[in-house]
C-alpha positions in Angstrom: 0.0 0.0 0.0 1.4 3.4 -1.0 0.7 6.6 0.7 -0.5 4.8 3.8 0.0 7.8 6.1 -2.4 9.9 3.9 -4.8 7.0 3.6 -4.8 6.6 7.4 -5.4 10.3 8.0 -8.2 10.5 5.5 -9.8 7.3 6.9 -9.9 9.1 10.3 -10.9 12.5 9.0 -12.1 12.5 5.3 -12.0 16.3 5.4 -8.4 16.6 6.6 -6.2 19.0 4.7 -2.7 17.7 5.1 0.6 17.0 3.4 3.2 14.3 4.0 6.7 14.0 2.5 7.8 10.6 1.4 5.0 8.8 3.3 6.9 9.6 6.5 4.6 10.1 9.5 7.1 12.5 11.0 6.7 15.0 8.2 2.9 15.4 8.5 1.8 19.0 8.1 -1.8 20.2 8.8 -3.3 22.9 6.7 -6.3 25.3 6.8 -7.1 24.7 10.4 -7.3 20.9 10.2 -7.2 19.5 13.7 -4.1 17.5 14.0 -4.4 13.7 14.6 -2.0 12.1 17.0 0.8 10.1 15.6 -0.4 7.1 17.7 -3.9 7.3 16.2 -2.4 7.5 12.7 -0.1 4.6 13.3 -3.0 2.5 14.7 -5.1 3.3 11.7 -2.2 2.3 9.4 -2.0 -1.1 11.1 -5.8 -1.5 10.8 -5.8 -0.6 7.1 -2.8 -2.9 6.4 -4.6 -5.8 8.1 -7.7 -5.1 6.1 -5.6 -5.0 2.9 -3.8 -8.2 3.8 -7.1 -10.0 4.6 -8.4 -9.2 1.1 -5.5 -10.8 -0.8 -7.9 -13.5 -1.9 -10.0 -10.9 -3.7 -7.0 -9.6 -5.6 -5.9 -13.2 -6.5 -9.4 -14.1 -7.7 -9.9 -10.9 -9.7 -7.0 -11.7 -12.0 -8.2 -15.3 -12.6 -11.9 -14.8 -13.2 -13.1 -14.8 -16.8 -14.1 -11.4 -18.2 -17.6 -10.4 -17.0 -18.9 -10.7 -20.6 -17.7 -14.4 -20.6 -19.2 -15.0 -17.1 -22.6 -13.8 -18.4 -22.3 -15.9 -21.5 -21.6 -19.0 -19.3 -24.6 -18.1 -17.1 -26.8 -17.7 -20.2 -25.8 -21.1 -21.6 -26.4 -22.8 -18.2 -29.9 -21.3 -17.9 -30.7 -22.0 -21.6 -29.9 -25.7 -21.1 -32.0 -26.1 -17.9 -35.8 -25.8 -17.9 -35.9 -25.2 -14.1 -33.4 -22.5 -14.4 -35.2 -21.0 -17.3 -38.3 -20.6 -15.2 -36.4 -19.3 -12.2 -34.5 -16.7 -14.2 -37.2 -16.1 -16.8 -36.7 -12.3 -17.1 -32.9 -12.7 -17.6 -33.4 -15.5 -20.1 -36.1 -13.7 -22.1 -34.1 -10.5 -22.2 -31.0 -12.3 -23.6 -33.2 -14.4 -25.9 -34.8 -11.3 -27.4 -31.4 -9.8 -28.3 -30.2 -13.1 -29.8 -33.4 -13.3 -31.9 -33.0 -9.8 -33.1 -29.3 -10.4 -34.1 -29.0 -14.0 -35.1 -25.6 -15.6 -36.0 
């Protein structure tokens, strides 16, 4: 995670006006009357944000391996089209796609 100091500050106070040099917590400057946030609170928020980021590694791993959304919907369409029970359950979806396919046949 880049710019973790700024992310932590804005997570605590989304309206904070601040600047940081080199992502170094010791260089935080507060602007336009922003109430300073303690270094301890910023560091605690940084740990919290990092833990959340780490806990979601599976999402980043999956995202790169899922088929494109267009392909996922095509797979869903074909599954529904082959199964009468699914056709009735997802009737609106099936009919909407079927109408487009009928309008623009292969």
